[in-house]
All heavy atoms as a GROMACS GRO file, in nm:
protein
  585
    1MET      N    1  -0.834   0.667  -2.390
    1MET     CA    2  -0.709   0.683  -2.315
    1MET      C    3  -0.684   0.564  -2.221
    1MET      O    4  -0.776   0.512  -2.162
    1MET     CB    5  -0.723   0.817  -2.224
    1MET     CG    6  -0.590   0.849  -2.164
    1MET     SD    7  -0.597   1.014  -2.093
    1MET     CE    8  -0.601   0.973  -1.925
    2ARG      N    9  -0.560   0.514  -2.222
    2ARG     CA   10  -0.516   0.401  -2.142
    2ARG      C   11  -0.517   0.437  -1.993
    2ARG      O   12  -0.478   0.547  -1.956
    2ARG     CB   13  -0.385   0.355  -2.189
    2ARG     CG   14  -0.378   0.301  -2.324
    2ARG     CD   15  -0.244   0.225  -2.341
    2ARG     NE   16  -0.248   0.157  -2.468
    2ARG     CZ   17  -0.299   0.038  -2.493
    2ARG    NH1   18  -0.356  -0.025  -2.399
    2ARG    NH2   19  -0.304  -0.010  -2.619
    3LYS      N   20  -0.558   0.339  -1.918
    3LYS     CA   21  -0.560   0.358  -1.777
    3LYS      C   22  -0.418   0.351  -1.715
    3LYS      O   23  -0.381   0.429  -1.632
    3LYS     CB   24  -0.640   0.240  -1.708
    3LYS     CG   25  -0.666   0.251  -1.562
    3LYS     CD   26  -0.758   0.148  -1.511
    3LYS     CE   27  -0.781   0.165  -1.366
    3LYS     NZ   28  -0.876   0.060  -1.317
    4HIS      N   29  -0.338   0.261  -1.776
    4HIS     CA   30  -0.201   0.248  -1.726
    4HIS      C   31  -0.103   0.247  -1.846
    4HIS      O   32  -0.144   0.196  -1.953
    4HIS     CB   33  -0.177   0.119  -1.642
    4HIS     CG   34  -0.260   0.111  -1.524
    4HIS    ND1   35  -0.246   0.196  -1.419
    4HIS    CD2   36  -0.364   0.036  -1.490
    4HIS    CE1   37  -0.335   0.169  -1.320
    4HIS    NE2   38  -0.411   0.072  -1.363
    5PRO      N   39   0.019   0.297  -1.831
    5PRO     CA   40   0.103   0.299  -1.947
    5PRO      C   41   0.152   0.163  -1.987
    5PRO      O   42   0.177   0.080  -1.905
    5PRO     CB   43   0.221   0.388  -1.901
    5PRO     CG   44   0.218   0.376  -1.750
    5PRO     CD   45   0.069   0.358  -1.714
    6ILE      N   46   0.178   0.144  -2.113
    6ILE     CA   47   0.240   0.021  -2.171
    6ILE      C   48   0.391   0.029  -2.145
    6ILE      O   49   0.452   0.140  -2.166
    6ILE     CB   50   0.208   0.003  -2.316
    6ILE    CG1   51   0.054  -0.028  -2.328
    6ILE    CG2   52   0.289  -0.110  -2.374
    6ILE    CD1   53   0.012  -0.041  -2.478
    7LEU      N   54   0.452  -0.081  -2.113
    7LEU     CA   55   0.596  -0.082  -2.088
    7LEU      C   56   0.667  -0.063  -2.224
    7LEU      O   57   0.619  -0.107  -2.330
    7LEU     CB   58   0.640  -0.212  -2.030
    7LEU     CG   59   0.584  -0.252  -1.891
    7LEU    CD1   60   0.637  -0.379  -1.849
    7LEU    CD2   61   0.619  -0.150  -1.786
    8THR      N   62   0.782  -0.006  -2.220
    8THR     CA   63   0.867   0.002  -2.338
    8THR      C   64   0.919  -0.133  -2.362
    8THR      O   65   0.920  -0.222  -2.271
    8THR     CB   66   0.985   0.110  -2.319
    8THR    OG1   67   1.070   0.050  -2.214
    8THR    CG2   68   0.942   0.240  -2.284
    9MET      N   69   0.980  -0.158  -2.474
    9MET     CA   70   1.031  -0.293  -2.507
    9MET      C   71   1.150  -0.323  -2.413
    9MET      O   72   1.170  -0.434  -2.375
    9MET     CB   73   1.077  -0.306  -2.655
    9MET     CG   74   0.954  -0.320  -2.748
    9MET     SD   75   0.833  -0.461  -2.695
    9MET     CE   76   0.939  -0.597  -2.703
   10GLU      N   77   1.220  -0.222  -2.379
   10GLU     CA   78   1.337  -0.234  -2.286
   10GLU      C   79   1.294  -0.282  -2.149
   10GLU      O   80   1.346  -0.372  -2.086
   10GLU     CB   81   1.424  -0.109  -2.272
   10GLU     CG   82   1.497  -0.066  -2.400
   10GLU     CD   83   1.411  -0.001  -2.506
   10GLU    OE1   84   1.299   0.044  -2.476
   10GLU    OE2   85   1.455   0.006  -2.620
   11GLU      N   86   1.185  -0.212  -2.104
   11GLU     CA   87   1.126  -0.251  -1.972
   11GLU      C   88   1.063  -0.394  -1.979
   11GLU      O   89   1.086  -0.475  -1.877
   11GLU     CB   90   1.013  -0.150  -1.928
   11GLU     CG   91   1.064  -0.016  -1.900
   11GLU     CD   92   0.953   0.089  -1.883
   11GLU    OE1   93   0.858   0.082  -1.963
   11GLU    OE2   94   0.967   0.176  -1.797
   12ALA      N   95   0.999  -0.426  -2.083
   12ALA     CA   96   0.936  -0.556  -2.099
   12ALA      C   97   1.043  -0.668  -2.100
   12ALA      O   98   1.032  -0.769  -2.031
   12ALA     CB   99   0.850  -0.563  -2.231
   13THR      N  100   1.159  -0.640  -2.175
   13THR     CA  101   1.267  -0.738  -2.180
   13THR      C  102   1.331  -0.748  -2.043
   13THR      O  103   1.367  -0.857  -2.009
   13THR     CB  104   1.367  -0.687  -2.284
   13THR    OG1  105   1.300  -0.675  -2.410
   13THR    CG2  106   1.485  -0.778  -2.293
   14GLU      N  107   1.349  -0.640  -1.974
   14GLU     CA  108   1.400  -0.644  -1.834
   14GLU      C  109   1.320  -0.737  -1.748
   14GLU      O  110   1.374  -0.824  -1.667
   14GLU     CB  111   1.405  -0.504  -1.771
   14GLU     CG  112   1.456  -0.507  -1.632
   14GLU     CD  113   1.442  -0.362  -1.563
   14GLU    OE1  114   1.372  -0.281  -1.617
   14GLU    OE2  115   1.490  -0.350  -1.455
   15LEU      N  116   1.187  -0.727  -1.756
   15LEU     CA  117   1.101  -0.817  -1.677
   15LEU      C  118   1.122  -0.963  -1.707
   15LEU      O  119   1.135  -1.052  -1.622
   15LEU     CB  120   0.952  -0.776  -1.695
   15LEU     CG  121   0.889  -0.673  -1.616
   15LEU    CD1  122   0.749  -0.661  -1.646
   15LEU    CD2  123   0.915  -0.694  -1.467
   16ARG      N  124   1.132  -0.990  -1.838
   16ARG     CA  125   1.142  -1.128  -1.876
   16ARG      C  126   1.285  -1.185  -1.837
   16ARG      O  127   1.286  -1.292  -1.786
   16ARG     CB  128   1.137  -1.135  -2.039
   16ARG     CG  129   1.159  -1.279  -2.089
   16ARG     CD  130   1.149  -1.286  -2.238
   16ARG     NE  131   1.200  -1.183  -2.317
   16ARG     CZ  132   1.328  -1.165  -2.345
   16ARG    NH1  133   1.417  -1.262  -2.303
   16ARG    NH2  134   1.373  -1.070  -2.415
   17ILE      N  135   1.391  -1.099  -1.850
   17ILE     CA  136   1.519  -1.146  -1.800
   17ILE      C  137   1.517  -1.170  -1.652
   17ILE      O  138   1.584  -1.265  -1.603
   17ILE     CB  139   1.624  -1.041  -1.844
   17ILE    CG1  140   1.640  -1.047  -1.996
   17ILE    CG2  141   1.754  -1.063  -1.776
   17ILE    CD1  142   1.725  -0.935  -2.058
   18MET      N  143   1.456  -1.081  -1.577
   18MET     CA  144   1.451  -1.099  -1.431
   18MET      C  145   1.386  -1.224  -1.401
   18MET      O  146   1.425  -1.302  -1.307
   18MET     CB  147   1.376  -0.982  -1.364
   18MET     CG  148   1.456  -0.850  -1.362
   18MET     SD  149   1.362  -0.715  -1.288
   18MET     CE  150   1.385  -0.766  -1.112
   19ARG      N  151   1.268  -1.257  -1.474
   19ARG     CA  152   1.194  -1.387  -1.437
   19ARG      C  153   1.276  -1.503  -1.475
   19ARG      O  154   1.282  -1.598  -1.396
   19ARG     CB  155   1.066  -1.385  -1.517
   19ARG     CG  156   0.982  -1.516  -1.499
   19ARG     CD  157   0.854  -1.519  -1.575
   19ARG     NE  158   0.881  -1.504  -1.718
   19ARG     CZ  159   0.933  -1.604  -1.797
   19ARG    NH1  160   0.960  -1.718  -1.746
   19ARG    NH2  161   0.946  -1.581  -1.928
   20GLN      N  162   1.349  -1.499  -1.582
   20GLN     CA  163   1.434  -1.607  -1.624
   20GLN      C  164   1.556  -1.624  -1.528
   20GLN      O  165   1.592  -1.740  -1.488
   20GLN     CB  166   1.491  -1.584  -1.764
   20GLN     CG  167   1.383  -1.599  -1.872
   20GLN     CD  168   1.427  -1.556  -2.009
   20GLN    OE1  169   1.523  -1.476  -2.029
   20GLN    NE2  170   1.354  -1.606  -2.112
   21GLU      N  171   1.612  -1.516  -1.475
   21GLU     CA  172   1.716  -1.524  -1.378
   21GLU      C  173   1.660  -1.580  -1.249
   21GLU      O  174   1.739  -1.653  -1.181
   21GLU     CB  175   1.778  -1.384  -1.347
   21GLU     CG  176   1.865  -1.334  -1.454
   21GLU     CD  177   1.921  -1.193  -1.426
   21GLU    OE1  178   1.917  -1.146  -1.311
   21GLU    OE2  179   1.985  -1.136  -1.522
   22ALA      N  180   1.543  -1.555  -1.209
   22ALA     CA  181   1.478  -1.612  -1.097
   22ALA      C  182   1.446  -1.755  -1.113
   22ALA      O  183   1.427  -1.826  -1.010
   22ALA     CB  184   1.350  -1.535  -1.050
   23GLY      N  185   1.450  -1.803  -1.241
   23GLY     CA  186   1.418  -1.939  -1.270
   23GLY      C  187   1.280  -1.987  -1.239
   23GLY      O  188   1.248  -2.097  -1.202
   24ILE      N  189   1.182  -1.889  -1.267
   24ILE     CA  190   1.037  -1.921  -1.236
   24ILE      C  191   0.954  -1.912  -1.366
   24ILE      O  192   0.983  -1.827  -1.448
   24ILE     CB  193   0.992  -1.816  -1.129
   24ILE    CG1  194   0.852  -1.859  -1.078
   24ILE    CG2  195   0.987  -1.683  -1.184
   24ILE    CD1  196   0.812  -1.792  -0.949
   25ALA      N  197   0.864  -2.001  -1.376
   25ALA     CA  198   0.775  -2.005  -1.494
   25ALA      C  199   0.668  -1.907  -1.481
   25ALA      O  200   0.623  -1.868  -1.371
   25ALA     CB  201   0.716  -2.140  -1.512
   26ILE      N  202   0.618  -1.857  -1.594
   26ILE     CA  203   0.509  -1.758  -1.595
   26ILE      C  204   0.387  -1.805  -1.513
   26ILE      O  205   0.336  -1.726  -1.431
   26ILE     CB  206   0.466  -1.723  -1.737
   26ILE    CG1  207   0.583  -1.638  -1.808
   26ILE    CG2  208   0.336  -1.646  -1.743
   26ILE    CD1  209   0.560  -1.605  -1.954
   27PRO      N  210   0.341  -1.927  -1.527
   27PRO     CA  211   0.228  -1.967  -1.450
   27PRO      C  212   0.245  -1.959  -1.292
   27PRO      O  213   0.159  -1.917  -1.219
   27PRO     CB  214   0.200  -2.115  -1.486
   27PRO     CG  215   0.255  -2.124  -1.624
   27PRO     CD  216   0.376  -2.033  -1.620
   28LYS      N  217   0.372  -1.987  -1.245
   28LYS     CA  218   0.401  -1.980  -1.111
   28LYS      C  219   0.408  -1.835  -1.057
   28LYS      O  220   0.352  -1.810  -0.952
   28LYS     CB  221   0.534  -2.055  -1.085
   28LYS     CG  222   0.567  -2.068  -0.932
   28LYS     CD  223   0.455  -2.133  -0.852
   28LYS     CE  224   0.452  -2.287  -0.866
   28LYS     NZ  225   0.352  -2.341  -0.775
   29ILE      N  226   0.465  -1.749  -1.134
   29ILE     CA  227   0.477  -1.608  -1.081
   29ILE      C  228   0.342  -1.553  -1.086
   29ILE      O  229   0.297  -1.472  -1.009
   29ILE     CB  230   0.585  -1.521  -1.163
   29ILE    CG1  231   0.608  -1.392  -1.087
   29ILE    CG2  232   0.540  -1.499  -1.305
   29ILE    CD1  233   0.674  -1.399  -0.954
   30ALA      N  234   0.262  -1.596  -1.186
   30ALA     CA  235   0.123  -1.542  -1.190
   30ALA      C  236   0.048  -1.578  -1.066
   30ALA      O  237  -0.027  -1.505  -1.011
   30ALA     CB  238   0.059  -1.591  -1.317
   31GLU      N  239   0.064  -1.708  -1.022
   31GLU     CA  240  -0.004  -1.759  -0.906
   31GLU      C  241   0.044  -1.676  -0.781
   31GLU      O  242  -0.042  -1.632  -0.704
   31GLU     CB  243   0.034  -1.907  -0.887
   31GLU     CG  244  -0.031  -1.968  -0.767
   31GLU     CD  245   0.014  -2.115  -0.747
   31GLU    OE1  246   0.048  -2.180  -0.853
   31GLU    OE2  247   0.011  -2.164  -0.638
   32TYR      N  248   0.173  -1.649  -0.770
   32TYR     CA  249   0.228  -1.576  -0.664
   32TYR      C  250   0.166  -1.434  -0.655
   32TYR      O  251   0.147  -1.374  -0.551
   32TYR     CB  252   0.379  -1.568  -0.665
   32TYR     CG  253   0.449  -1.687  -0.637
   32TYR    CD1  254   0.583  -1.707  -0.678
   32TYR    CD2  255   0.406  -1.792  -0.562
   32TYR    CE1  256   0.656  -1.821  -0.657
   32TYR    CE2  257   0.473  -1.908  -0.540
   32TYR     CZ  258   0.598  -1.923  -0.585
   32TYR     OH  259   0.671  -2.035  -0.557
   33MET      N  260   0.147  -1.370  -0.779
   33MET     CA  261   0.104  -1.239  -0.787
   33MET      C  262  -0.052  -1.225  -0.797
   33MET      O  263  -0.108  -1.120  -0.804
   33MET     CB  264   0.163  -1.174  -0.908
   33MET     CG  265   0.320  -1.159  -0.906
   33MET     SD  266   0.382  -1.064  -0.772
   33MET     CE  267   0.321  -0.901  -0.814
   34CYS      N  268  -0.121  -1.343  -0.780
   34CYS     CA  269  -0.267  -1.340  -0.786
   34CYS      C  270  -0.318  -1.289  -0.920
   34CYS      O  271  -0.409  -1.198  -0.907
   34CYS     CB  272  -0.323  -1.277  -0.660
   34CYS     SG  273  -0.278  -1.358  -0.505
   35THR      N  274  -0.267  -1.325  -1.026
   35THR     CA  275  -0.308  -1.271  -1.158
   35THR      C  276  -0.309  -1.392  -1.254
   35THR      O  277  -0.282  -1.507  -1.218
   35THR     CB  278  -0.217  -1.158  -1.202
   35THR    OG1  279  -0.285  -1.097  -1.318
   35THR    CG2  280  -0.080  -1.199  -1.236
   36TYR      N  281  -0.330  -1.366  -1.380
   36TYR     CA  282  -0.339  -1.467  -1.479
   36TYR      C  283  -0.201  -1.470  -1.558
   36TYR      O  284  -0.133  -1.369  -1.575
   36TYR     CB  285  -0.445  -1.428  -1.586
   36TYR     CG  286  -0.584  -1.431  -1.530
   36TYR    CD1  287  -0.646  -1.312  -1.498
   36TYR    CD2  288  -0.650  -1.550  -1.504
   36TYR    CE1  289  -0.774  -1.317  -1.441
   36TYR    CE2  290  -0.777  -1.558  -1.450
   36TYR     CZ  291  -0.841  -1.437  -1.416
   36TYR     OH  292  -0.967  -1.442  -1.368
   37PRO      N  293  -0.164  -1.595  -1.595
   37PRO     CA  294  -0.039  -1.605  -1.674
   37PRO      C  295  -0.041  -1.513  -1.794
   37PRO      O  296   0.072  -1.461  -1.834
   37PRO     CB  297  -0.029  -1.756  -1.713
   37PRO     CG  298  -0.112  -1.821  -1.610
   37PRO     CD  299  -0.224  -1.724  -1.571
   38SER      N  300  -0.151  -1.497  -1.859
   38SER     CA  301  -0.155  -1.410  -1.979
   38SER      C  302  -0.117  -1.269  -1.948
   38SER      O  303  -0.060  -1.199  -2.029
   38SER     CB  304  -0.294  -1.415  -2.044
   38SER     OG  305  -0.395  -1.367  -1.961
   39ARG      N  306  -0.149  -1.222  -1.830
   39ARG     CA  307  -0.110  -1.091  -1.784
   39ARG      C  308   0.039  -1.070  -1.781
   39ARG      O  309   0.102  -0.969  -1.830
   39ARG     CB  310  -0.173  -1.051  -1.652
   39ARG     CG  311  -0.139  -0.903  -1.616
   39ARG     CD  312  -0.215  -0.864  -1.493
   39ARG     NE  313  -0.195  -0.722  -1.470
   39ARG     CZ  314  -0.209  -0.669  -1.345
   39ARG    NH1  315  -0.256  -0.740  -1.240
   39ARG    NH2  316  -0.186  -0.540  -1.328
   40ILE      N  317   0.108  -1.172  -1.726
   40ILE     CA  318   0.254  -1.166  -1.712
   40ILE      C  319   0.313  -1.175  -1.853
   40ILE      O  320   0.406  -1.096  -1.886
   40ILE     CB  321   0.305  -1.280  -1.624
   40ILE    CG1  322   0.251  -1.279  -1.483
   40ILE    CG2  323   0.461  -1.281  -1.622
   40ILE    CD1  324   0.277  -1.162  -1.403
   41SER      N  325   0.263  -1.260  -1.939
   41SER     CA  326   0.310  -1.273  -2.075
   41SER      C  327   0.292  -1.141  -2.148
   41SER      O  328   0.380  -1.102  -2.222
   41SER     CB  329   0.239  -1.394  -2.144
   41SER     OG  330   0.274  -1.401  -2.278
   42ASP      N  331   0.175  -1.086  -2.141
   42ASP     CA  332   0.147  -0.953  -2.206
   42ASP      C  333   0.237  -0.845  -2.162
   42ASP      O  334   0.285  -0.767  -2.243
   42ASP     CB  335   0.007  -0.910  -2.190
   42ASP     CG  336  -0.099  -0.996  -2.265
   42ASP    OD1  337  -0.061  -1.065  -2.354
   42ASP    OD2  338  -0.218  -0.994  -2.227
   43LEU      N  339   0.273  -0.845  -2.032
   43LEU     CA  340   0.371  -0.741  -1.982
   43LEU      C  341   0.503  -0.767  -2.040
   43LEU      O  342   0.570  -0.673  -2.084
   43LEU     CB  343   0.382  -0.748  -1.826
   43LEU     CG  344   0.254  -0.707  -1.745
   43LEU    CD1  345   0.283  -0.729  -1.604
   43LEU    CD2  346   0.226  -0.562  -1.778
   44GLU      N  347   0.554  -0.888  -2.048
   44GLU     CA  348   0.680  -0.921  -2.099
   44GLU      C  349   0.689  -0.894  -2.258
   44GLU      O  350   0.804  -0.875  -2.299
   44GLU     CB  351   0.719  -1.065  -2.072
   44GLU     CG  352   0.744  -1.090  -1.925
   44GLU     CD  353   0.798  -1.240  -1.898
   44GLU    OE1  354   0.811  -1.313  -1.996
   44GLU    OE2  355   0.812  -1.268  -1.785
   45ARG      N  356   0.582  -0.891  -2.316
   45ARG     CA  357   0.584  -0.857  -2.460
   45ARG      C  358   0.546  -0.711  -2.492
   45ARG      O  359   0.536  -0.675  -2.606
   45ARG     CB  360   0.481  -0.954  -2.535
   45ARG     CG  361   0.530  -1.098  -2.533
   45ARG     CD  362   0.443  -1.194  -2.605
   45ARG     NE  363   0.304  -1.202  -2.537
   45ARG     CZ  364   0.194  -1.178  -2.595
   45ARG    NH1  365   0.181  -1.143  -2.720
   45ARG    NH2  366   0.073  -1.187  -2.528
   46GLY      N  367   0.519  -0.635  -2.385
   46GLY     CA  368   0.480  -0.501  -2.406
   46GLY      C  369   0.346  -0.478  -2.467
   46GLY      O  370   0.323  -0.379  -2.542
   47LYS      N  371   0.252  -0.570  -2.438
   47LYS     CA  372   0.121  -0.562  -2.499
   47LYS      C  373   0.010  -0.502  -2.417
   47LYS      O  374  -0.093  -0.459  -2.469
   47LYS     CB  375   0.080  -0.702  -2.541
   47LYS     CG  376   0.170  -0.773  -2.634
   47LYS     CD  377   0.167  -0.703  -2.770
   47LYS     CE  378   0.260  -0.774  -2.876
   47LYS     NZ  379   0.272  -0.705  -2.996
   48LYS      N  380   0.034  -0.492  -2.288
   48LYS     CA  381  -0.069  -0.438  -2.194
   48LYS      C  382  -0.003  -0.342  -2.101
   48LYS      O  383   0.109  -0.342  -2.068
   48LYS     CB  384  -0.126  -0.551  -2.108
   48LYS     CG  385  -0.200  -0.654  -2.187
   48LYS     CD  386  -0.341  -0.608  -2.214
   48LYS     CE  387  -0.415  -0.716  -2.287
   48LYS     NZ  388  -0.553  -0.689  -2.306
   49GLY      N  389  -0.089  -0.242  -2.057
   49GLY     CA  390  -0.046  -0.150  -1.955
   49GLY      C  391  -0.040  -0.212  -1.816
   49GLY      O  392  -0.094  -0.313  -1.791
   50VAL      N  393   0.027  -0.148  -1.727
   50VAL     CA  394   0.046  -0.201  -1.593
   50VAL      C  395   0.048  -0.093  -1.490
   50VAL      O  396   0.097   0.019  -1.517
   50VAL     CB  397   0.174  -0.286  -1.585
   50VAL    CG1  398   0.302  -0.200  -1.613
   50VAL    CG2  399   0.182  -0.355  -1.446
   51ALA      N  400  -0.020  -0.115  -1.382
   51ALA     CA  401  -0.026  -0.015  -1.272
   51ALA      C  402   0.118  -0.011  -1.210
   51ALA      O  403   0.184  -0.122  -1.192
   51ALA     CB  404  -0.119  -0.065  -1.166
   52PRO      N  405   0.167   0.105  -1.179
   52PRO     CA  406   0.301   0.118  -1.128
   52PRO      C  407   0.327   0.031  -1.004
   52PRO      O  408   0.430  -0.024  -0.978
   52PRO     CB  409   0.317   0.270  -1.098
   52PRO     CG  410   0.226   0.332  -1.193
   52PRO     CD  411   0.108   0.236  -1.203
   53ASP      N  412   0.225   0.024  -0.910
   53ASP     CA  413   0.241  -0.055  -0.788
   53ASP      C  414   0.253  -0.206  -0.817
   53ASP      O  415   0.328  -0.271  -0.754
   53ASP     CB  416   0.132  -0.029  -0.692
   53ASP     CG  417  -0.008  -0.068  -0.733
   53ASP    OD1  418  -0.042  -0.046  -0.857
   53ASP    OD2  419  -0.083  -0.133  -0.657
   54PHE      N  420   0.182  -0.255  -0.925
   54PHE     CA  421   0.186  -0.391  -0.956
   54PHE      C  422   0.327  -0.423  -1.005
   54PHE      O  423   0.393  -0.524  -0.975
   54PHE     CB  424   0.086  -0.431  -1.059
   54PHE     CG  425   0.091  -0.582  -1.096
   54PHE    CD1  426   0.020  -0.675  -1.020
   54PHE    CD2  427   0.162  -0.619  -1.205
   54PHE    CE1  428   0.032  -0.811  -1.047
   54PHE    CE2  429   0.170  -0.756  -1.237
   54PHE     CZ  430   0.098  -0.845  -1.163
   55LEU      N  431   0.373  -0.338  -1.096
   55LEU     CA  432   0.515  -0.351  -1.154
   55LEU      C  433   0.612  -0.350  -1.048
   55LEU      O  434   0.707  -0.435  -1.051
   55LEU     CB  435   0.536  -0.238  -1.255
   55LEU     CG  436   0.663  -0.251  -1.334
   55LEU    CD1  437   0.683  -0.374  -1.415
   55LEU    CD2  438   0.681  -0.126  -1.422
   56GLU      N  439   0.607  -0.266  -0.953
   56GLU     CA  440   0.704  -0.264  -0.839
   56GLU      C  441   0.702  -0.386  -0.762
   56GLU      O  442   0.801  -0.443  -0.719
   56GLU     CB  443   0.675  -0.138  -0.756
   56GLU     CG  444   0.786  -0.105  -0.660
   56GLU     CD  445   0.924  -0.078  -0.729
   56GLU    OE1  446   0.925  -0.015  -0.839
   56GLU    OE2  447   1.027  -0.113  -0.672
   57ARG      N  448   0.581  -0.435  -0.730
   57ARG     CA  449   0.572  -0.562  -0.648
   57ARG      C  450   0.622  -0.667  -0.726
   57ARG      O  451   0.692  -0.766  -0.669
   57ARG     CB  452   0.421  -0.584  -0.613
   57ARG     CG  453   0.365  -0.493  -0.504
   57ARG     CD  454   0.228  -0.528  -0.458
   57ARG     NE  455   0.128  -0.526  -0.565
   57ARG     CZ  456   0.059  -0.631  -0.606
   57ARG    NH1  457   0.066  -0.750  -0.541
   57ARG    NH2  458  -0.030  -0.615  -0.708
   58LEU      N  459   0.601  -0.683  -0.860
   58LEU     CA  460   0.653  -0.785  -0.935
   58LEU      C  461   0.812  -0.793  -0.943
   58LEU      O  462   0.870  -0.892  -0.920
   58LEU     CB  463   0.599  -0.779  -1.082
   58LEU     CG  464   0.638  -0.885  -1.186
   58LEU    CD1  465   0.595  -1.024  -1.134
   58LEU    CD2  466   0.580  -0.850  -1.326
   59LYS      N  467   0.863  -0.674  -0.959
   59LYS     CA  468   1.010  -0.659  -0.956
   59LYS      C  469   1.072  -0.701  -0.830
   59LYS      O  470   1.172  -0.772  -0.816
   59LYS     CB  471   1.053  -0.517  -0.998
   59LYS     CG  472   1.036  -0.488  -1.146
   59LYS     CD  473   1.091  -0.348  -1.171
   59LYS     CE  474   1.077  -0.325  -1.324
   59LYS     NZ  475   1.131  -0.183  -1.358
   60LYS      N  476   1.006  -0.660  -0.716
   60LYS     CA  477   1.058  -0.696  -0.584
   60LYS      C  478   1.046  -0.844  -0.560
   60LYS      O  479   1.140  -0.899  -0.503
   60LYS     CB  480   0.973  -0.621  -0.473
   60LYS     CG  481   1.015  -0.477  -0.460
   60LYS     CD  482   0.941  -0.407  -0.347
   60LYS     CE  483   0.982  -0.259  -0.348
   60LYS     NZ  484   0.909  -0.188  -0.229
   61ARG      N  485   0.944  -0.901  -0.616
   61ARG     CA  486   0.933  -1.053  -0.600
   61ARG      C  487   1.047  -1.122  -0.672
   61ARG      O  488   1.107  -1.213  -0.620
   61ARG     CB  489   0.796  -1.098  -0.653
   61ARG     CG  490   0.766  -1.248  -0.653
   61ARG     CD  491   0.754  -1.309  -0.519
   61ARG     NE  492   0.645  -1.241  -0.434
   61ARG     CZ  493   0.542  -1.316  -0.388
   61ARG    NH1  494   0.533  -1.438  -0.413
   61ARG    NH2  495   0.450  -1.254  -0.324
   62TYR      N  496   1.065  -1.077  -0.799
   62TYR     CA  497   1.181  -1.137  -0.870
   62TYR      C  498   1.313  -1.116  -0.799
   62TYR      O  499   1.396  -1.208  -0.787
   62TYR     CB  500   1.190  -1.073  -1.011
   62TYR     CG  501   1.087  -1.114  -1.112
   62TYR    CD1  502   1.043  -1.031  -1.210
   62TYR    CD2  503   1.022  -1.234  -1.102
   62TYR    CE1  504   0.952  -1.062  -1.300
   62TYR    CE2  505   0.926  -1.275  -1.198
   62TYR     CZ  506   0.893  -1.189  -1.294
   62TYR     OH  507   0.789  -1.222  -1.390
   63GLN      N  508   1.334  -0.996  -0.746
   63GLN     CA  509   1.462  -0.968  -0.684
   63GLN      C  510   1.484  -1.057  -0.554
   63GLN      O  511   1.591  -1.111  -0.529
   63GLN     CB  512   1.472  -0.823  -0.641
   63GLN     CG  513   1.482  -0.729  -0.755
   63GLN     CD  514   1.461  -0.578  -0.718
   63GLN    OE1  515   1.416  -0.549  -0.613
   63GLN    NE2  516   1.490  -0.493  -0.822
   64LEU      N  517   1.372  -1.080  -0.480
   64LEU     CA  518   1.380  -1.166  -0.360
   64LEU      C  519   1.408  -1.308  -0.408
   64LEU      O  520   1.498  -1.376  -0.340
   64LEU     CB  521   1.247  -1.158  -0.281
   64LEU     CG  522   1.223  -1.036  -0.201
   64LEU    CD1  523   1.084  -1.035  -0.148
   64LEU    CD2  524   1.326  -1.026  -0.092
   65ILE      N  525   1.348  -1.357  -0.512
   65ILE     CA  526   1.372  -1.494  -0.559
   65ILE      C  527   1.518  -1.507  -0.602
   65ILE      O  528   1.582  -1.606  -0.568
   65ILE     CB  529   1.274  -1.532  -0.667
   65ILE    CG1  530   1.130  -1.541  -0.611
   65ILE    CG2  531   1.316  -1.669  -0.726
   65ILE    CD1  532   1.023  -1.548  -0.720
   66ILE      N  533   1.573  -1.415  -0.680
   66ILE     CA  534   1.697  -1.414  -0.728
   66ILE      C  535   1.801  -1.407  -0.608
   66ILE      O  536   1.899  -1.490  -0.601
   66ILE     CB  537   1.727  -1.304  -0.824
   66ILE    CG1  538   1.659  -1.318  -0.955
   66ILE    CG2  539   1.881  -1.289  -0.852
   66ILE    CD1  540   1.648  -1.200  -1.043
   67LYS      N  541   1.772  -1.330  -0.512
   67LYS     CA  542   1.866  -1.311  -0.391
   67LYS      C  543   1.861  -1.446  -0.320
   67LYS      O  544   1.972  -1.491  -0.274
   67LYS     CB  545   1.814  -1.201  -0.306
   67LYS     CG  546   1.900  -1.173  -0.175
   67LYS     CD  547   1.849  -1.061  -0.101
   67LYS     CE  548   1.943  -1.039   0.022
   67LYS     NZ  549   1.890  -0.923   0.105
   68TYR      N  550   1.745  -1.505  -0.287
   68TYR     CA  551   1.733  -1.627  -0.214
   68TYR      C  552   1.807  -1.742  -0.291
   68TYR      O  553   1.877  -1.825  -0.237
   68TYR     CB  554   1.588  -1.663  -0.193
   68TYR     CG  555   1.573  -1.795  -0.123
   68TYR    CD1  556   1.598  -1.807   0.021
   68TYR    CD2  557   1.534  -1.910  -0.189
   68TYR    CE1  558   1.582  -1.923   0.082
   68TYR    CE2  559   1.512  -2.032  -0.123
   68TYR     CZ  560   1.541  -2.042   0.018
   68TYR     OH  561   1.525  -2.156   0.074
   69LYS      N  562   1.784  -1.746  -0.427
   69LYS     CA  563   1.848  -1.849  -0.510
   69LYS      C  564   2.000  -1.846  -0.503
   69LYS      O  565   2.066  -1.947  -0.508
   69LYS     CB  566   1.796  -1.826  -0.649
   69LYS     CG  567   1.837  -1.928  -0.753
   69LYS     CD  568   1.784  -1.897  -0.890
   69LYS     CE  569   1.855  -1.970  -0.994
   69LYS     NZ  570   1.810  -1.935  -1.127
   70ASN      N  571   2.056  -1.727  -0.489
   70ASN     CA  572   2.198  -1.707  -0.493
   70ASN      C  573   2.261  -1.714  -0.355
   70ASN      O  574   2.383  -1.686  -0.340
   70ASN     CB  575   2.231  -1.571  -0.559
   70ASN     CG  576   2.211  -1.574  -0.708
   70ASN    OD1  577   2.212  -1.678  -0.770
   70ASN    ND2  578   2.161  -1.463  -0.761
   71THR      N  579   2.191  -1.749  -0.252
   71THR     CA  580   2.248  -1.760  -0.116
   71THR      C  581   2.281  -1.905  -0.082
   71THR      O  582   2.246  -1.993  -0.143
   71THR     CB  583   2.161  -1.701  -0.010
   71THR    OG1  584   2.034  -1.767  -0.007
   71THR    CG2  585   2.141  -1.558  -0.024
   0.00000   0.00000   0.00000
């Protein structure tokens, strides 16, 4: 049994689009989130499960970057 659910392809695509809108590379967001680039890549491809709190923090980080970028 998986510890955390795998994202649907729609959710994974949403993450990738958010990161691209933020204009941030996978290695940089991984550094900000204190994780490995492969983890971010796996999430965006729907290959690995993710803890709900990590996913929420990642989305909030993207939203803040996008908001700051557009001001």
